[in-house]
NULUMTOR-36540 format. One record per residue: x, y, z of N, C-alpha, C, O in turn. Coordinates in steps of 0.001 Angstrom, whole numbers, plus 500000, padded with zeros to 6 digits. Atoms other than C-alpha are relative to their C-alpha. Layout:
XYZXYZXYZXYZ/...
//
This chain:
501401500345500099514156498165501607499352500165501376499954499853502403/500720499755498748511572499062504233499675498688500707499460497655500073/500396501143499179510821496675507089498756500396500782498613501537501220/501277499732499354507398496366508683499791499054501171500291497929501186/500400500813498860506035495093511975498482499849499941497748500835499865/501429500280500093502642493434511858499250500641501166499686500545502314/500873499440498969499902495283513767498560499646499645498089499951498549/501367500484500233496408493805514106499030501125499663498167500958498801/500960498924500199494608497144514235500001500544498576498994501093498130/499958499498501372495764498047510715498986499259499130498286499874498325/500978500784500756493695495215509252498595500472500338497778500699499446/501323499558499576490688496276511301499665501370499424498553501592498945/500229498657500532491087499910510240499735499962498496498785500580498016/500179500065501453491483499082506538498634499432499622497949499975498756/501271500640500342488453496784506468498786500761500517497666500508500073/501131499222499484486314499253508437499675501206499117498629501832499285/500216498826500848486652501956505777498955499705498927499048498710498209/501008500173501050483613502361503558500521500493498660500172499949497612/499407499464501216485553504410501038501307500679500385501397501320501432/498719499360499729489124505591500869500061501320499259499681501414498092/499769498697500613489898509228500208501511500164499941502216499892500913/498563499918500221493330509917498788500463501451499973499746502346499526/499350498698499957495650512871499289501273499890499168502274499337499625/498850500061500903498034513224496344500600501388499854499874502377499749/499361498752500423500587515932495769500641499732498647500986498595498325/499494500167501367501888516547492266501359499316499963501607498469499104/498653500577500001505471515647493152499979498501500235500689497761499553/500044501418499673504617512274494651499340499201498882499821498127498521/500685500700501091502184511286491899500924499873498790500995498818498160/499083500008501144504720512219489234501170499056500254501554498284499376/498850500850499649507606510490491047499651498520499846500416497756499257/500387501403500079505715507206491346499774499556498562500088498420498209/500213500384501395504745507248487695501331499924499247501580498959498524/498722499993500726508189508171486380500914498854500440501580498236499610/499092501019499481510041505729488622499460498579499822500218497660499510/500562501351499969507623502776488673498890499746498983498374498632498892/501061500110501013505082503438485881498653499580500601497897498821499993/501275500254499348502177503272488337499248501325500047499685502268500707/500814498784500042499487505883487646499082500043501222498825499018501852/500868499808498835497217507300490354498809499037500013498573498404501042/501149500921499936494116505272489339500389498557500331499658497871501046/499526501359499675496110502008489489500358499892501478500012498915502141/499593500012498600497568502898492873498783499926500916498785499180501895/501204499974499168494128503605494312499222498688499923498489498351500853/500752501247500174492749500310492972500328498952501056499451498171501425/499687501037499014494616498181495509499231500228501300498965499278502035/500808499715498817492680499944498280498522499722499722497782499335500625/501394500252500364489388499607496413499745498503499828498605498050499933/500076501452500145490101495900495835500445499376501330501326498518501367/499558500306498639490365495417499598500014498506500315500815498055501132/500031501437499748489475491722499528501265499289499568501513498154499974/498737500586500476492804491084497802501217500677500626502344500476500171/498904499266499369494893493289500092500584499202501166499858498540501907/499307500606498866497493491962502538500773501115500711501772501605500184/499262498985499243498549494497505201501316499429500546501342498326501091/498696500414499488502240494262506109500224500514501415500888499855502215/499857499428498666502058496517509173500563501398499964500504502091498948/499422498667499856503747499651510417501490499930499675502174498981500058/498588499969500394507138500617508995500867500268501221500654501240501946/499073499819498886509919500189511552501394500411499530502209500896500315/498703499619500560512870500779509235499824500242498510499166499443497844/499311498916499315513936503158507890499026500852500812497827500887500536/500811499134499134512688505552510562499416501146499172500013501604498199/500679498903500684510254508236509464499437500949501051499239500566502204/500543499032499051508892511388511058498487499880500163497896500619500951/501425500271499845505323510088510653499780498502499805500570497851499121/500251501436500170503797506598510877499753499655498531498986500323497838/500201500503501367504011504702507591499595498542500082500001497812500986/500557501343500007502242501495506706500239499356498643500357500048497632/499782500719501248502771498813504082498864499038499720498320498405500625/501006500964500446500279496790502069500440499415498662501156500050497888/499850500635501303500426494357499183498602499852499441497669499535500180/501327500117500585497540494315496749500043499786498506501104499794497884/500134500276501429496268493632493264499036501006499391497984501297499960/500896499105500719494775496056490781498885499190499352498927497960499348/501120500685500629491566495235488967500423499191498782499747498232498409/499510500776501149493601494029485975501111499019500379501791498479499506/499078501044499552495820491774488124501432500413500257502275499551500507/498633499548499732498928493926488596500252499926501506499483500473502296/499664500193498585500587492985491908500898501149500469502012501325499974/499304498795499571501670496124493778500297500003501491499591499388502291/499601499779498622503426497055496993499911501499500263500462502299499507/500174498581499699502464500358498637500437500309501423500235499515502341/499708499423498694503788502405501525499184501282500059499205502090499131/500854498823499891501393505040502807499961500500501429500392499817502358/500280499437498693500553507300505697498565500490499969497936500509498912/501340499417499975497263508764506831500126501429500507500887501724501429/500048498599499590496581512456507126498536500415500023497851500403499000/501400499618499775493262513615508548499032499015499341498080499410498668/500877501043500513491686510299507586500182499650498537499516498747498031/499746500275501415493011510372504023501265499169499843502184499250500658/498826500807500342495481507935502465500941500849499158500539501407498138/498978499345500817498691509533501235501029498942499655501803498513500510/499048501018500444500679507040499192501372500636499862501551501623499149/498611499525500031504396507567499716500726499357498822501440500026498075/499331500744501065505595504864497319499100498855499560498453498204500380/500746501142500548503917502346495042500802499437498839501280500175497978/499178500644501035505680499828492838499527498561499836498721498064500623/500293501426500187505420496312491469500617499218501152501697499558501636/499457500855498940505884493621494119501287499341499525501421498974498358/498788500768500277509325492052494291499632498510500012498531498145500424/500239501444499975509620488280493886499721499524501424498803498735501646/500193500380498597509933487896497673498615500433500484497940499679501184/501332499516499602506791490021498186498898499184499336497885498886499969/501013500822500681504858488020495581499854498646500684498740498159500874/500044501296499318505792484765497316499312500145501361498509499295501745/500624499739498704504790486235500691498494500229499821497688499702500588/501399499694500276501520487542499240499221498710499706498154498479500275/500682501248500386500595484184497683499871499079501205498826498458501396/500067500904498841501443482262500860498952500493501004498260499674501609/501003499482499064499260484568502989498583499890499449497640499667500207/501334500077500603496354484534500538499464498567500007498250498364499954/500437501398499986496277480699500625499461499602501368498739498611501475/500414500349498631495659480700504408498533500292500224498017500059501318/
//
């Protein structure tokens, strides 16, 4: 499982965006749906529902050849999701999106209560 290090600027960057533009490739969109049953519109909703998003930070493990970031969020219909993404020319490219684990749900709820 990926590990993240909290970085303050990620929150500032996410909340400064007026609209998110997404960069999907067919392989990644298909993989996420087949493996986790999360369709593209659902995945994008956690970024559009920014008031319910909890940034985890920058991925420190496993190592990657580009910066990756983690967020926890909720879709408009209440599905709790965990996403790993990168940015490319200002666009969000979701690497992985899945339902939050129990540990992530507990972490999400504890942070949202603060």
